[in-house]
C-alpha positions in Angstrom: 1.1 -38.7 42.0 3.9 -36.5 42.8 3.5 -33.3 40.7 7.1 -33.0 40.0 6.7 -36.2 37.9 4.3 -35.0 35.6 5.4 -34.0 32.1 3.8 -33.6 28.3 3.7 -37.3 27.9 0.4 -39.3 28.4 0.2 -41.4 31.6 1.3 -44.9 31.5 -2.2 -46.7 32.3 -2.1 -49.1 35.2 -3.2 -52.8 35.5 -4.5 -54.7 38.4 -2.4 -57.4 39.8 -2.9 -61.1 38.6 -4.5 -63.2 40.9 -3.1 -66.9 42.3 -5.5 -68.6 39.8 -4.4 -67.0 36.7 -0.8 -67.5 37.6 -1.3 -71.2 38.4 -3.1 -71.8 35.2 -0.9 -69.6 33.1 -3.6 -67.8 31.9 -2.2 -64.2 32.3 -4.4 -61.4 30.9 -3.4 -59.8 27.6 -2.2 -56.5 29.0 0.5 -58.4 31.0 1.9 -60.8 28.1 1.3 -58.1 25.0 2.3 -54.8 26.6 5.1 -53.1 25.2 7.8 -52.4 28.1 8.8 -49.2 28.9 12.2 -47.6 28.2 13.1 -47.5 32.1 12.1 -51.2 32.3 14.2 -52.3 29.4 17.0 -50.1 31.1 16.5 -51.5 34.4 16.9 -54.9 33.4 20.1 -54.3 31.5 21.6 -52.6 34.3 20.4 -55.5 36.6 22.1 -57.7 34.4 25.4 -56.1 33.9 25.6 -55.3 37.9 24.7 -59.2 38.8 27.9 -60.4 37.0 28.3 -64.4 36.4 26.1 -65.3 39.4 23.3 -63.6 38.0 21.5 -66.8 36.9 22.4 -68.8 39.8 20.0 -67.6 42.7 21.5 -69.5 45.4 25.0 -67.8 45.1 23.2 -64.4 45.5 21.4 -65.4 48.4 17.9 -65.1 46.6 15.2 -67.8 46.0 14.9 -69.3 42.5 11.1 -68.2 42.5 11.9 -64.4 42.9 12.0 -63.1 39.4 11.2 -60.3 37.2 9.3 -60.9 33.7 10.2 -59.0 30.9 8.8 -59.0 27.4 7.9 -56.9 24.2 5.3 -57.3 21.6 6.5 -54.6 19.3 8.8 -56.2 16.8 8.8 -53.5 14.4 10.6 -50.9 16.4 13.0 -52.8 18.5 12.7 -56.5 16.9 10.7 -59.4 18.5 12.6 -61.1 20.9 12.5 -65.3 21.1 9.7 -66.7 23.1 12.1 -67.7 25.5 13.6 -64.4 26.1 9.8 -63.0 26.5 10.1 -64.6 30.1 13.7 -64.2 30.9 13.9 -63.9 34.5 16.6 -61.8 36.3 17.3 -62.7 39.9 18.7 -60.0 42.4 18.6 -59.3 46.0 16.6 -56.5 47.6 19.9 -54.4 48.0 20.7 -54.9 44.2 17.1 -53.6 43.2 18.6 -50.0 43.0 16.1 -47.1 43.5 13.0 -49.6 44.4 11.5 -49.7 47.7 13.0 -52.5 49.4 9.3 -53.1 50.8 8.0 -53.5 47.3 7.8 -57.1 46.0 8.1 -57.5 42.5 7.0 -61.0 42.2 3.2 -61.7 41.6 0.9 -64.3 43.3 1.7 -67.8 44.1 5.2 -67.6 42.6 6.4 -65.6 45.4 8.7 -67.4 47.7 7.4 -64.7 50.6 3.7 -65.5 51.3 1.9 -62.2 52.3 -0.7 -62.3 55.0 -2.5 -59.5 53.4 -2.8 -57.6 50.3 -0.9 -54.7 49.6 -3.8 -52.1 49.4 -6.8 -51.4 50.8 -10.9 -52.1 49.8 -12.9 -49.5 48.9 -14.7 -48.9 52.2 -11.5 -49.1 54.2 -9.9 -46.6 51.7 -12.7 -44.4 52.0 -13.0 -44.3 56.0 -9.1 -44.4 56.2 -8.6 -47.5 58.3 -6.4 -50.4 58.0 -7.8 -53.3 56.1 -6.9 -57.1 56.7 -8.6 -58.6 53.6 -6.4 -61.6 52.2 -7.5 -61.4 48.4 -9.1 -59.2 46.2 -11.4 -61.7 44.6 -14.1 -60.8 47.2 -14.4 -64.4 48.7 -13.0 -63.3 52.1 -14.1 -59.9 53.6 -12.2 -57.8 55.6 -13.1 -57.3 59.1 -14.2 -53.6 58.9 -16.4 -54.7 55.8 -17.7 -57.8 57.6 -18.7 -55.6 61.0 -20.5 -53.1 58.6 -22.3 -55.7 56.4 -21.4 -54.1 53.1 -19.6 -55.9 50.2 -16.0 -55.6 50.0 -15.0 -55.1 47.1 -11.9 -53.5 45.0 -13.3 -51.4 42.3 -10.7 -48.5 42.4 -7.9 -49.1 39.7 -4.7 -49.4 41.6 -2.2 -46.7 41.0 1.4 -47.7 39.4 4.0 -48.6 42.1 7.9 -48.4 41.8 10.7 -46.0 41.2 9.9 -42.8 39.3 10.5 -43.0 35.6 13.5 -40.5 35.8 15.5 -42.3 38.4 16.8 -45.3 36.0 18.2 -42.7 34.2 20.0 -41.0 36.9 21.6 -44.5 37.6 22.6 -44.8 34.2 24.2 -41.5 33.9 26.0 -42.2 37.3 27.3 -45.5 36.1 28.9 -44.1 33.1 30.3 -41.0 35.4 32.2 -44.0 37.7 33.2 -45.7 34.4 34.6 -42.5 33.0 36.5 -41.9 36.2 38.0 -45.6 36.3 38.8 -46.1 32.6 39.2 -42.4 31.1 40.9 -43.6 28.0 37.7 -46.0 26.9 34.9 -43.7 27.7 34.7 -40.5 26.2 33.0 -37.6 28.4 31.6 -35.8 25.9 29.6 -38.6 24.3 26.2 -39.0 26.1 25.5 -42.3 27.4 23.5 -44.7 25.5 22.0 -48.0 26.8 22.6 -51.4 25.0 19.0 -51.3 23.5 19.8 -47.9 21.8 16.5 -46.6 23.0 16.5 -42.7 23.0 15.0 -41.3 26.2 11.9 -39.1 25.5 12.4 -36.6 28.4 15.2 -34.5 29.9 16.4 -34.8 33.5 14.6 -31.7 34.5 11.3 -33.7 34.2 12.3 -36.5 36.6 12.8 -36.7 40.4 13.4 -39.6 42.4 11.0 -40.0 45.5 13.3 -42.6 47.1 16.7 -42.1 48.4 19.2 -44.7 48.6 20.0 -44.4 52.3 16.8 -44.4 53.7 13.5 -45.6 51.9 11.1 -43.1 53.6 13.6 -40.0 53.4 13.0 -38.1 50.3 16.2 -37.0 48.6 17.1 -33.0 49.3 19.6 -32.6 46.3 20.4 -34.4 43.0 22.4 -37.5 42.7 24.7 -35.7 40.3 25.7 -32.9 42.4 29.6 -32.6 42.1 29.9 -35.4 39.6 32.1 -34.1 36.9 30.9 -35.8 33.9 27.3 -35.2 34.5 25.6 -33.3 31.7 22.5 -32.7 33.5 24.1 -31.3 36.7 22.6 -27.9 37.3 25.2 -25.5 38.9 22.1 -23.3 40.5 21.1 -26.1 42.6 24.8 -27.1 43.5 24.9 -26.8 47.3 28.5 -28.3 47.7 30.0 -25.0 45.9 32.1 -26.9 43.1 34.5 -24.4 41.7 34.3 -23.4 38.0 37.1 -23.9 35.4 38.4 -20.4 35.7 37.5 -19.3 39.3 40.6 -19.7 40.6 44.4 -19.6 39.7 44.5 -23.4 40.4 41.6 -24.3 38.4 43.5 -27.0 36.3 43.6 -29.0 39.4 40.2 -29.2 40.1 38.8 -32.6 40.5 35.4 -31.9 39.6 36.4 -30.4 36.2 35.4 -32.7 33.4 38.3 -31.9 31.1 40.7 -32.5 34.1 39.2 -35.8 34.8 39.8 -37.0 31.3 43.3 -35.3 31.2 42.6 -32.8 28.6 42.4 -29.6 30.5 42.5 -26.3 28.3 44.9 -23.7 28.5 43.3 -20.3 29.3 44.5 -17.2 27.5 46.0 -19.0 24.2 44.5 -16.2 22.0 45.8 -16.2 18.3 47.1 -12.7 18.8 48.8 -13.5 22.2 52.8 -13.4 21.7 54.1 -16.4 23.3 57.9 -17.4 23.7 59.9 -18.5 20.6 56.9 -16.9 18.3 57.9 -13.9 16.5 55.7 -14.2 13.2 53.7 -11.1 12.7 50.5 -11.0 10.4 51.1 -9.6 6.8 50.9 -5.5 6.3 51.4 -5.4 10.3 55.0 -3.5 11.2 56.4 -2.8 14.5 56.6 0.8 14.8 60.0 2.1 15.7 60.5 3.4 19.1 61.8 6.8 19.7 65.7 7.0 20.4 67.1 9.4 22.6 70.6 10.5 22.6 72.6 8.5 25.3 70.1 5.7 25.6 73.0 3.1 24.5 75.5 4.8 27.1 75.3 2.1 30.0 78.4 3.3 31.7 77.8 3.1 35.6 77.8 6.0 37.5 79.6 6.5 40.9 76.8 7.1 43.6 78.1 8.9 46.6 78.0 6.9 49.6 77.3 9.7 52.3 73.9 10.2 50.3 72.8 6.8 50.3 73.6 6.4 54.0 71.4 9.6 54.7 68.6 8.0 52.7 68.4 4.7 54.6 68.9 6.5 57.9 66.0 9.2 57.4 63.8 8.5 54.8 63.5 4.5 54.1 62.4 3.9 57.6 59.4 6.0 56.7 59.1 5.6 53.0 61.0 2.6 51.4 61.5 3.5 48.1 64.7 2.0 47.4 65.6 -1.8 48.0 66.6 -2.5 51.4 70.3 -3.4 50.7 72.8 -1.2 49.0 74.0 -3.8 46.4 70.5 -4.3 45.0 69.9 -0.5 44.6 73.4 -0.4 42.6 72.7 -3.5 40.8 69.1 -1.8 39.8 70.6 1.5 38.8 73.4 0.1 36.7 71.1 -1.7 34.8 69.8 1.7 33.2 71.4 4.1 30.9 73.7 6.6 31.9 71.0 9.5 31.7 68.6 7.8 33.6 71.4 6.9 36.5 72.2 10.9 36.7 68.4 11.8 36.8 68.2 9.3 40.2 71.4 10.9 41.5 70.3 14.3 41.1 66.7 13.4 42.8 68.4 11.6 45.8 71.1 14.4 46.5 68.2 17.0 46.3 66.4 14.9 49.3 69.5 14.4 51.3 70.7 17.7 51.1 74.0 16.6 49.3 76.7 19.5 48.5 76.3 19.3 44.8 79.4 21.1 44.4 81.1 18.4 45.9 79.8 15.6 43.6 79.3 17.8 40.4 82.3 15.9 38.6 80.1 12.7 38.7 77.6 14.2 35.9 78.3 13.9 32.5 75.2 14.2 30.7 72.8 16.0 33.0 73.8 19.3 33.7 71.3 20.5 36.6 68.6 19.5 38.8 66.0 21.5 36.5 67.5 19.9 33.7 66.8 16.4 35.3 63.4 17.3 35.9 62.8 18.1 32.3 64.3 14.9 31.0 62.2 12.9 33.3 59.2 14.3 32.6 59.9 14.0 28.8 60.5 10.1 29.3 57.6 9.7 31.7 55.3 11.0 28.9 56.3 8.1 26.5 54.2 4.6 26.8 55.4 2.2 29.6 56.4 -0.5 27.1 59.0 1.8 25.6 61.4 1.5 28.5 62.6 -1.7 30.4 61.4 -2.5 33.8 64.7 -1.4 35.4 64.2 1.8 33.8 60.7 2.6 34.7 61.4 1.5 38.3 64.2 4.1 38.3 62.3 6.7 36.9 59.6 6.1 39.5 61.9 6.2 42.4 63.1 9.6 40.8 59.7 11.3 40.5 58.8 10.2 44.2 62.2 11.7 45.6 61.6 15.0 43.6 58.0 15.0 45.3 59.3 14.9 49.1 61.8 17.5 47.9 59.3 19.9 46.6 58.1 20.8 50.4 61.1 21.6 51.3 61.1 24.4 48.6 58.4 26.1 49.8 55.2 27.7 48.8 56.8 28.8 45.2 56.8 25.3 44.4 53.2 24.9 44.1 53.3 27.5 41.2 56.4 26.2 39.5 58.8 29.0 40.5 61.2 26.8 42.2 61.9 23.6 40.1 58.5 21.5 38.5 55.5 22.2 40.2 54.5 19.4 42.8 51.2 18.9 41.0 52.9 18.0 37.9 55.4 15.6 39.4 52.4 14.0 41.3 50.3 13.0 38.3 53.2 11.5 36.4 54.1 9.5 39.4 50.4 8.5 40.1 50.2 7.3 36.2 53.7 5.6 36.1 53.3 4.0 39.3 49.8 2.5 38.7 50.7 1.0 35.7 54.0 -0.9 37.1 51.9 -2.0 40.2 49.2 -3.7 37.4 51.9 -5.3 35.4 53.5 -6.8 38.5 50.2 -7.9 40.0 50.2 -5.5 42.8 46.8 -3.8 42.4 45.1 -7.3 43.6 44.2 -8.1 47.2 45.7 -11.3 46.7 48.7 -10.9 45.9 51.7 -13.3 45.4 53.9 -13.4 47.8 57.7 -13.8 47.4 60.1 -14.4 49.9 62.8 -12.3 48.7 61.7 -8.9 49.9 63.8 -7.1 47.0 62.1 -8.7 44.1 60.5 -6.8 41.6 57.2 -7.3 42.5 57.9 -6.6 46.2 59.8 -3.4 45.4 57.0 -1.9 43.2 54.5 -2.8 45.9 56.6 -0.8 48.6 56.8 2.0 45.9 53.5 2.2 45.2 52.6 2.4 48.7 54.9 5.1 49.5 53.6 6.8 46.6 50.1 6.6 47.6 50.7 7.9 51.0 52.5 10.7 49.7 49.8 11.3 46.7 46.7 11.2 49.5 48.5 14.0 51.8 49.1 16.2 49.2 45.5 15.8 47.8 44.0 17.1 51.5 46.4 19.8 51.7 45.4 21.4 48.4 42.1 20.1 47.9 42.7 18.3 44.9 40.7 14.8 44.5 42.0 14.4 40.8 45.1 12.6 41.8 43.5 10.3 44.2 43.9 6.3 43.3 41.1 3.9 44.5 43.4 0.9 45.6 43.7 0.3 49.1 46.9 0.1 51.0 48.1 -0.7 54.6 46.5 -3.9 54.9 47.8 -7.1 56.4 49.7 -8.1 53.4 51.7 -5.4 53.0 53.2 -5.7 56.4 55.6 -8.2 55.4 56.6 -6.7 52.3 56.5 -3.0 53.2 57.3 -3.0 57.1 55.2 -2.4 60.0 55.9 1.5 60.2 54.8 2.1 56.7 51.9 -0.2 56.9 50.8 2.0 60.0 51.1 4.9 58.1 49.5 3.9 55.0 46.7 2.8 57.3 45.9 6.1 58.8 46.4 7.8 55.2 43.1 5.6 54.2 40.9 8.0 55.9 42.3 11.0 53.5 40.5 9.7 50.6 37.1 10.2 52.1 38.0 13.5 53.7 39.2 14.8 50.3 36.1 13.4 48.7 33.8 15.2 51.4 35.5 18.1 51.4 35.4 18.9 47.6 32.0 17.6 46.6 29.5 18.6 49.7 31.8 20.5 52.6 28.9 21.3 54.7 26.6 18.1 54.3 27.1 17.2 57.9 25.4 20.4 58.8 22.1 19.8 56.7 19.1 18.2 58.4 18.7 15.8 55.7 18.7 11.9 55.5 22.2 12.2 53.4 23.6 14.8 56.1 22.9 12.1 59.0 24.3 9.3 57.1 27.4 11.0 56.2 27.7 12.5 59.8 27.2 8.6 61.2 30.0 7.6 58.9 32.2 10.1 60.1 31.6 9.5 63.7 32.1 5.6 62.8 35.5 6.6 61.4 36.8 8.0 64.5 35.9 5.0 66.2 37.8 3.0 63.5 40.7 5.6 63.8 40.9 4.5 67.8 41.3 1.0 66.8 44.3 1.5 64.7 46.8 1.5 67.8 45.5 -2.2 68.6 45.7 -3.2 65.0 49.4 -2.6 64.6 50.9 -3.3 68.0 53.4 -1.1 68.8 54.6 -2.7 72.0 55.7 -5.6 69.8 58.6 -3.3 68.3 62.1 -3.7 70.0 62.6 -1.0 72.7 66.4 -0.7 72.0 65.8 0.8 68.6 65.3 4.1 67.3 62.3 3.0 65.2 59.8 2.2 68.3 59.8 5.7 69.9 59.7 7.2 66.2 56.7 5.4 65.5 55.1 5.9 68.8 55.6 9.5 68.7 54.4 9.6 64.7 51.3 7.4 65.4 49.9 9.8 68.0 50.8 12.7 65.8 49.1 11.0 62.8 45.8 10.2 65.0 45.3 13.5 66.3 45.9 14.9 62.7 42.9 12.9 61.2 40.9 13.0 64.1 40.9 16.8 63.6 40.4 16.5 60.0 37.0 14.5 60.5 35.8 16.6 63.8 36.2 19.9 61.4 33.3 18.4 59.5 31.1 17.0 62.1 31.3 19.5 65.2 31.2 22.8 63.3 28.8 24.0 66.1 30.7 22.2 69.1 34.3 24.0 68.4 35.5 22.5 71.6 35.7 19.4 70.1 37.7 20.9 67.1 40.1 22.9 69.3 41.0 20.1 71.7 42.5 18.0 68.9 44.2 21.0 67.3 45.9 21.3 70.8 46.7 17.4 71.1 48.2 18.1 67.6 50.8 20.9 68.7 51.6 19.0 72.0 52.8 15.9 70.0 54.9 18.3 67.7 56.5 20.4 70.5 57.2 17.1 72.5 58.9 15.6 69.4 60.8 18.8 68.8 62.1 19.0 72.5 63.0 15.3 72.2 65.0 15.8 69.0 62.8 13.3 67.1 63.5 12.4 63.6 61.5 15.0 61.3 59.2 13.6 59.1 57.2 14.5 55.7 54.0 14.7 57.7 55.1 17.2 60.3 54.3 20.2 57.9 50.9 19.0 57.3 50.0 18.3 61.1 51.6 21.7 61.9 49.8 23.9 59.1 46.3 22.4 59.8 46.6 22.5 63.6 47.8 26.2 63.7 45.4 27.2 61.1 42.4 25.9 63.0 43.6 27.5 66.6 43.5 31.1 64.5 40.4 30.6 63.3 39.0 29.7 66.4 40.6 33.0 68.2 37.3 34.7 67.0 35.2 32.5 69.4 35.6 34.7 72.8 34.7 31.8 74.8 37.8 29.9 73.6 40.2 32.7 72.7 42.4 32.6 75.5 43.3 28.9 75.5 43.7 29.3 71.6 46.7 31.8 72.1 48.1 29.5 74.4 48.6 26.9 72.4 49.6 29.4 69.5 52.2 29.9 71.7 53.8 26.4 71.6 53.6 26.9 67.8 56.2 29.7 68.0 58.2 27.9 70.0 57.9 24.6 67.6 58.8 27.3 64.7 62.1 28.9 66.5 63.4 25.4 67.2 62.9 24.3 63.6 64.3 27.8 62.4 67.5 27.0 64.7 67.7 23.6 63.2 67.8 25.0 59.5 70.6 27.4 60.5 72.7 24.8 62.2 72.1 22.2 59.3 75.2 20.5 57.7 75.2 18.1 54.7 72.8 15.3 55.0 71.2 17.1 57.7 67.5 18.7 58.1 65.9 16.3 55.8 62.2 17.1 55.8 62.7 20.6 56.9 60.5 23.0 55.4 61.6 26.6 56.2 59.7 28.4 53.4 56.4 26.9 54.9 57.2 27.7 58.3 57.5 31.6 57.3 54.2 31.6 55.6 52.6 30.0 59.2 54.6 33.0 61.2 52.9 35.5 58.7 49.4 34.4 59.7 50.3 34.2 63.2 51.5 37.9 63.3 48.7 39.1 61.0 45.7 37.5 63.3 47.5 38.9 66.4 47.3 42.5 64.8 43.7 41.7 64.1 43.0 40.7 67.6 44.6 43.7 69.0 42.8 45.8 66.7 39.3 44.6 67.8 40.2 44.8 71.7 41.4 48.5 71.2 38.3 49.2 69.3 36.2 47.8 72.2 38.2 49.8 74.7 37.4 52.9 73.2 34.0 52.2 72.5 34.2 52.1 68.6 32.9 48.3 68.8 30.6 46.7 71.2 32.3 44.2 73.7 32.0 40.8 71.9 31.4 39.0 75.1 32.1 38.6 78.7 33.8 35.3 78.7 36.8 34.0 80.0 38.8 35.1 77.0 37.3 38.3 76.5 40.1 39.8 78.9 43.2 38.2 77.6 45.5 39.8 74.9 47.9 38.1 72.7 51.4 39.1 73.2 52.3 42.1 70.7 55.5 42.7 68.9 56.7 46.2 67.5 54.2 46.1 64.5 51.3 45.8 66.5 52.5 48.5 69.1 52.3 50.6 66.3 49.2 49.6 64.8 47.5 50.0 68.3 49.0 53.6 68.6 47.6 54.6 65.4 44.0 53.6 66.4 44.6 55.7 69.7 45.5 58.7 67.9 42.8 58.3 65.3 40.3 57.7 68.2 41.5 61.1 69.9 41.8 63.0 66.5 45.4 63.4 66.4 46.9 62.3 63.5 50.6 62.6 64.0 53.9 61.6 62.7 53.0 57.9 64.2 50.5 57.5 61.5 52.8 57.6 58.7 55.0 54.6 60.3 51.6 52.4 61.0 51.7 49.8 58.5 49.0 50.3 55.3 49.5 46.8 54.0 49.5 43.1 55.2 52.7 41.9 56.9 55.6 40.6 54.5 54.8 37.5 52.7 51.1 38.4 51.4 50.4 41.0 48.7 48.5 44.0 49.2 44.8 42.6 48.5 45.3 39.8 51.0 44.9 42.2 54.3 41.3 43.0 53.8 39.8 40.0 55.0 41.2 37.6 57.5 41.3 33.8 55.8 38.4 31.4 56.6 37.1 33.6 59.7 33.2 33.5 59.4 31.8 37.1 60.4 30.1 37.7 63.7 26.5 36.8 63.6 25.1 39.3 65.5 21.3 38.9 66.5 20.1 42.1 68.5 18.5 41.0 72.1 16.7 44.1 73.3 19.3 46.1 71.6 22.2 45.4 73.8 22.8 41.5 73.1 25.2 40.1 70.6 24.7 36.7 68.4 26.8 33.9 68.5 30.1 33.8 66.8 30.3 30.5 64.1 33.3 29.6 62.2 32.9 27.4 59.3 35.6 25.1 59.6 34.8 23.1 56.7 35.9 26.0 54.3 40.0 25.3 55.2 39.4 21.7 53.8 37.6 22.8 50.9 40.3 25.3 49.8 43.3 23.5 51.0 45.2 24.7 54.0 48.6 24.7 52.0 46.6 26.8 49.4 45.9 29.0 52.1 49.4 29.6 53.6 50.8 30.1 50.1 48.3 32.7 49.3 46.7 30.9 46.2 43.1 31.4 47.3 43.5 35.3 46.8 44.1 34.9 43.1 40.7 33.7 42.5 39.5 37.2 43.3 41.6 38.9 40.7 
């Protein structure tokens, strides 16, 4: 017996089949006539009678001989009621195909009443069973000996009690449940799906479904079933989800769960509606619990003034030509922008105008008459930060959108205000604006469902949801570049941007920029948590290093993903994106390699040179500036300045730094000639700080070479860069002359003109040590050799390269 069919109930006794003489004489043994029928046998009879229909009594109509029958009876009248004598021998005729769940090779008739005569019995004698050979005995009474026993001269006997044949006990119950399922699907109004099926005899079943299995499949009598017949059936209370190989969907697994045909509540037409909580406000329901009073929202003077502002067309045109292509913050059309703006109160409109005019370099004196409630740009920032500290539900959706757009425009304007903006000397500090915008942007994107991977697509590109997604992507790009520039991981968001779903909503260029920006998150985390982990010989170090190398490979595939060649050639967007993509590629490659190839500086220097080459080419071709030019220029310039202490690379580093000076000269001329609506994304304040560090490092290099020439310091190396000298200006010449006078002992009047403080732009305590330049590791080799110079390239991203250029890192020592 199959071990899966065992249960806690005692096994049903098995009885030998009646012989022909007993059947002919009607002398049935008592264990056939008086035995109580099992529940499965009663239920099988009921199902067979219901399935047969009107032709059940007529065997010929079903193609069955009248002699083929099934005898059912009961002797326990106390429990179920004793049937009449005629009912005890009721005959149920059915074809083999109607014997559901029964082996078709198994004959239900006994003895001579069977219409099909068998040539031999259905079981082997004791000797043949012991030898496991075929038995050809024709009866079990021992009158005729099988050929095997006759050859061996032994008695052919059948003393073993036969095992019970037929379907497993649980299979009939499965058929009943399946029939109930089909009835509930065809007639849902007549059969309740939650009411368990009861047979006509009202017999309670003793065991659960998990105790039964069927050894016979309806498709093949010789193949065992590999899954339950109830898989996927909607009304089956016995179906086990853990064995459901068809992956039926749960009711609340997806957005279209109410259309799930396998949901029992859907099949009966009574699907529940999720989210119908008692406290959830619905349309038309304004009842509140007793004692719960709505808190009055804070009112600000001017909230009721909805007078539309007159937006300058020149500023709006400058935004769409130079900003919107890279960072689509506003709607795609001017009409939609004005419609959104005029849904806000007058104060919000004027704050937005100040932010837009600051980014587009609009002459405020020309448009000053349009402002009534906001007096200056600083006043606009104070009001904006006040409003954004309030909960999101206080303001309407258009007002919150205008607040977020104004914050992003002010963040872009921060770079043009120079290093003083980092500490709040010129308008609100960038960190404050980024923090406020990150909170507001996340809340708006969450309400509109734009944080999910599978976002709802709206054909209207300027719908609220699509507009919020574009704003959120633009904000995330700016936030991540700010985070890497000042080594601030607190403003990073964990949401992914730049996927395929963003391409239709955000645009191909912005999607490409967003995809490159995704590499910045791990770089900021790596720089702020464990900057030198790749240089350690640990499992974690090797794992992080391997991940960064894999990031280089993923970075190389970005060009194939976004297919620049598909952009129209006759537009200005294609050359802009081609140049910007190459610039971002080498910038990010430089960031990654600074942490991996500390002891292989050529890899790092080469990436910095490529960044400078791309920026130099863009300036010569008069490419439109971008907000990412500052980051690329500052990072590459400081990398080359750091590498000038390496004797074998000093020459090529100063050669590339000459291109940096050319770039700075061109940017300075562009700023001087700039008119209204021109020089957007210009950063003259940061360019001046880069010049300061160039001059400072050049003086240091010239001083070191002079000291080596007069014997004050030993020669660092005999490499190719040891004889090269960077170009000298007047300050460097005076410094070198002062060192020469000191060497010969003549301290004349020239020494009074020598600079005793760092170049202008840095405080007095900033000139003692050069930033991020590791000391020379001298290892004596017989008294004459020098050690290898090593630069810790990870320190710059740990401190933040804009913090270095602004001089903020030197305040830590005060």
